[in-house]
N, C-alpha and C positions, 0 to 999 in steps of 0.2 A: 454565418452568412444569411441564414433564414430570416433573422431579425431585420435585415436590410430590405427585404421585399415589402412592397406596398400591399396591404390587405384591403382589397376593394370590395366593400359590402354595402353599397349604396342602394337604397330603395328608390327605383326610378320614379315613383309617384310621390309628389310633395304633399298633397292633400286632396280631398274631394270637396267639390262645391256643388250642392244640389244633385249629388249622385254622379257628377262628371269629374273625372280625375284630372288634376293639373300635374303634368309630368315635367321633369327636367328637360326632356327632349324638346317638347313644344316651347318651353321657356327659352332655352338656348337657341333653338332654331329661329324663333321670333326675334330674339335679341340681335342675332347676326343679320337678319334681313332688315331690321329697323335701323341699325347702325349704317348699313350699306346704303339705305335710302337717304339718310341724313347726309352721308358723304356725297352721294350723287347730286343732292341739292346744291351743295357747295361747288361741285364741279360744273354744274349747269350754269350757276351764277358767274363763275370765272370765265366760262366760255361764252357768256352773254347770250344764253338761250332763254326763251320765254318760260315763265312759270307754268303756263298751261301745257307747254310741251313736256315739262318735267312731270306734272301731275299725271298726264296720260302715259308717260313712260313707266311710272310706278305700277299702274294698273296692268298694263300689258306684261311687264316683267314678272310681277307676282303670279299672275295667272299662268304664264308660260312656265315658270320654274315649278310650280306646284303640280300642274297637270302633267308636265313632262317627267318629273321625278316619280310620280305615282305610276303612270303608264309604263315608264321605263322599267321600274321594278317588276311590274306584272308581266311585261313582255320578255325582258332579258333574263330574269332570275326565277320566275315561278309561273311560266306560261301555262303549264298543264293544269295547275291548281285553279287558276283564275278563269280558265275556259269552262271549268265546272262550277265556279262560284263568281259569275260576272258581276253580281251586285256588290260583292265585297271589294271589287276593283275600284268602284266609284264612290262607295259610301264607307264611313269609318265604323263598320260593324263586322262581326264575325259570328258564324253559325256554330253553336256548341253541339255536343253529342246528342242532345235531345231535339235538335232541329230548331232551337230558339235562337234568335239573333240578340246580341248584346253589343253595347258601344265599347270599342276598344281603341278608338283613334286610328289614324293611318299608320299602320305598322308595316313599313316598307316603302322607302323612297330611294331611288337610284340617282346618284349624283350625275352620271353621264346622261341619263334621261332628262334630268333637270337642265343640263347644259343645252341639249338639243331643243327642249321646249322653249328655253329662254331665247336662243338664237332665232328660232322660228317666230316667236312673238315679236322680237325686235325687228325682224324683216317686215312683218305686217305693219308694225308701228311706223317704221321709216317710210314705207310707201304711202301710208295714209296721211302722215303729217309732214311729208316732204322734207325729211331730214336725211342727210347722207348716212347710209347704212353703216359704213365702216367707221364713221365718226361716233355713232351710237355705241358700236361694239367697243371702241377704245375707252369711252367713258365708263361703260359697265365693266370692262376688263380691269379697271383700276380698283373697283369696289368688290369684285367677286371673291378674291382670296380672303377678304375679311369675313364675309358671310360663311364661306366654307370652313374657315377655322373654327367658328362657333358650332357649326353643324357637326364637326368631328368631336368636339367636346360633348355634344349631345349624345353621340354614339358611345362615348366613354361612360356617361352617366347611365346609359341603358345596358352597359356591359355587353355590347354587341360589336361585331367586327374585331374580335380579339385576335391576338397574335399567336405564333407558335410557342411551344414551351422553350424556356431559356433559363440559364443560371446566372444571368446578368444581375448585378445588385439592385438595379432599378426595376426589376420585373414586377408585374402586378399579379396578385392572386385574385382572380375574379370569383369571389365566393358564391355568387349567383349561378356560376357555371360549373366550376370544379375547384379543387384545391391545388392546382398546378401553377407554378410561376410561369408567366407568359410575357411576351413582348407587349407593351401597351401601344399597339399599332395605331389606335385612334389618336393617342397623344403625339406620336411621331408625325402623323399627318397634320394635326392641328398646329403644331409648332412650325412645320414646314410652310403651311399656308399663311400663317401670321407673318413669318419672315419674308415670304414672297410679297405679301401686301406692303410691308414696310419698304421693300426695295422699289417696287413699282410706284408707290405713292411718292417716294423721295425723288425718283426720276421725273415724275410729273411736276412736282413742286419746284424742282430746279429748272424746269422747262427744257430738259435735255432733248426731247422730241415733241413735235407738235401733234396735237390730237387730230385724228382724221386720216391717218395713214396706215393704221393697223398695228403699230408697234406695241402699244400697251396691251391690247387684246392678245396679240400673238405671244408676247413675252409671258403674260399671265397663264394662258392655257398651256403653253409649252412647259413652263416650270412646274405648274400644278400637276399636270398629267404625267410628267416625267417622274416626279416624286411619288405620285400614286402608283405608277408602274413599278418602281423600285421597292416601295414599302410592301406591296402585295407579296413579295417573296418571303416576308416574315409574318404573313397574316394567314389565318385559317381560311379555307374555302367557305364561302357563304352558303352555297347550295350543293347538293349531292352530286349533280352531274359534272361539277368541276373536278371531282376526284380523278386523278390520273392525267389531267390535261397539262400540257407543257406550259401554257399560259392560261391563267384563269380569265373569267369573263371581264373582270375589271381591267385587266391588262390589255385584253383584245380591244375593248372599247376605248382605251386610252390612246392606242396607236394612231388612229386618224387625227385626233386632237393634237398629238405631239407633232405630227407631220405638218399640219396646217399652221400651228403656232410657230414652229421652227422656220417655216417658209416666210411667214409674215415678218418675223423678227429679222431674219437675215436680209430680206429684201429691203427693209427700211434702213438697216445699218449700211448696206452697200450704197443706197441712194445718198445717204448723208456723207459717206466717204467720197463719192464722186463729186458732190457739191462742194466739199471742202477743198478738193484738188483743183477744181475749176476756179475757185475764189482766190487761190494763191497768186499774187502778182508775179510776172515774169522777171526774175531777178537778173537774168543774163542781159536783158535789154537795158536795165538800169546801169549795169556795169559798163556797157559799151558807151552809153551816153556820157558817163563821167570821163 
């Protein structure tokens, strides 16, 4: 059975260019964001929104995701450290034992922080450019699972966010961590997010629900955060203070998103059901007339 395990021994650094490392993490993170941007351009065109509105959305969205993800990691997962090293919270550097700073990239981005930052940025964008906020959320909600799927692949290449030990035949042995077969939790999440993207994109393509009522945003965040909540049960705690907690930080942060997403999804489904009921002709009247 040991031969069935995946021996994962990937160097997270692809190569160095003028002393700066190019990592799989940055490459996959950027790929996910780029593909989502291209998808949003098509959605904006289909919804007959201006190109200038799209360009500004990308700027607001990118800044919101990055700033939110970085600050989210610093606040939610390692607050004590970054209060002592505030410079490292905003710059891609780290202080070594000799007190010298070296470039390490941004090692630590929290997905829930990114979500909060994105929503905040989209609220500011909607107010400034007079676009309905919930309409923007719906469009972004369609593309978000695609980006998140690539980000979890980036975590896999970094051998981070690993799962609990297991004897399942598809277990990964993360050689950069230890020699123990573990759940590839990053791969579980990535596959879940790509599946959610395909579902939401298909519903939009079939025009099942109209943009601007919160259905696509609600469905995306509900399914994504619900899957995140469940997969956390087979994932190692990311920081020490989570040891012994009934629910870890990732699960606690997922709960509000699950509630909001479920509310928006059910609300829209109920509205559609009511609309269908009111549109059905009165068959009893037709029978009497005959």
